[in-house]
N, C-alpha and C positions, 0 to 999 in steps of 0.2 A: 271137341262133345262129339256123341256118336248116336245118332237116335235110336230108338228102339229096334228099327228095322233096320240096321244095316247103314240108313244114309248119312254120310258127314256131312255138315252144315259148315258155311254159308255155300247153297247153291251157284255154280258159274256157269256162263254162255260162253262158247269159242266159236269163232270161223274158221273151218275149213273149206279146202276150196271148194265145195258143192256142197256145204250142207254148214248146219249149226250142231254145235251139240249141248246137251246141256250135261252138267260135271255138278258131282260131290265134289270137296274140297280137298279129297284122295288124290280124285284125277277118275273116279270111277264114274264110265259113260254112264249114262238116266234113260239118255232117250237125244235122237237126231232128228233134227228138220231138213229134209234135200229142198233142193232150189237150182235155179237154173234161171241165165240170165239174160241168153236169146229168147225172145218171144213165138218163134217158129218152133225150135224145139221146146222148149217148155209146154207146151200146145202138145205136143207129138208124145212128150214122156210123159206129164201129165203128173207135172212138180210147178213148186210156186213161184212167183218172184223171187229175187233175194230180197225184197223189199215184206212182200208176206210172211218171209219165214221168217224172217226174223223178228216181226211180231208177234209170231204163231212162240217160239222160241221166248223171247220176253213171257211171254204169260204162263208157258212151261211151268221156269223158269220160279218166277213169284210166287203160282199154284204150289211146287214142291216146297220153297222157304216157308209158305202161310202156312202149308198143312206141318212142317218141322216145328211148327209156333215161334217163326222169324219174322213177325214185323217186316213189312217191307217199305208202308209210307213211307212218303219222304226223299228216300236212301236214295243215292244217286245211282244212276245207271250203270254205269259203271262195276260198281260192287254184282254185278251179272255179267261181268264180259269181263272174260281173264288172256283176251286173246282178239 
C-alpha cells in the first residue's frame, strides 16, 4: 500500500556510520539524523550523541507512521529498524 503522498508504509529506521536514516518500505530516504560518538568532536561539529540521535529518529519514524494512519502503540521497536 502506498499513501497518497507517495510514502510506502511501514516506516523504518536504519543505522549508518554517522547517521540514522528513516526510510519507507521501498527504501526511499525520508530523513537523516546525524550523530557523533566522540564527545569533544560532537560539540565542535554540533551533532547529537548516538543515543540522542536514536531517540530523535524513533520519534520521527513513529510520527510519520502515525501520520500515514498506522498505529504504532504496542508494536516492537524493531518494526522501525531495518538495520
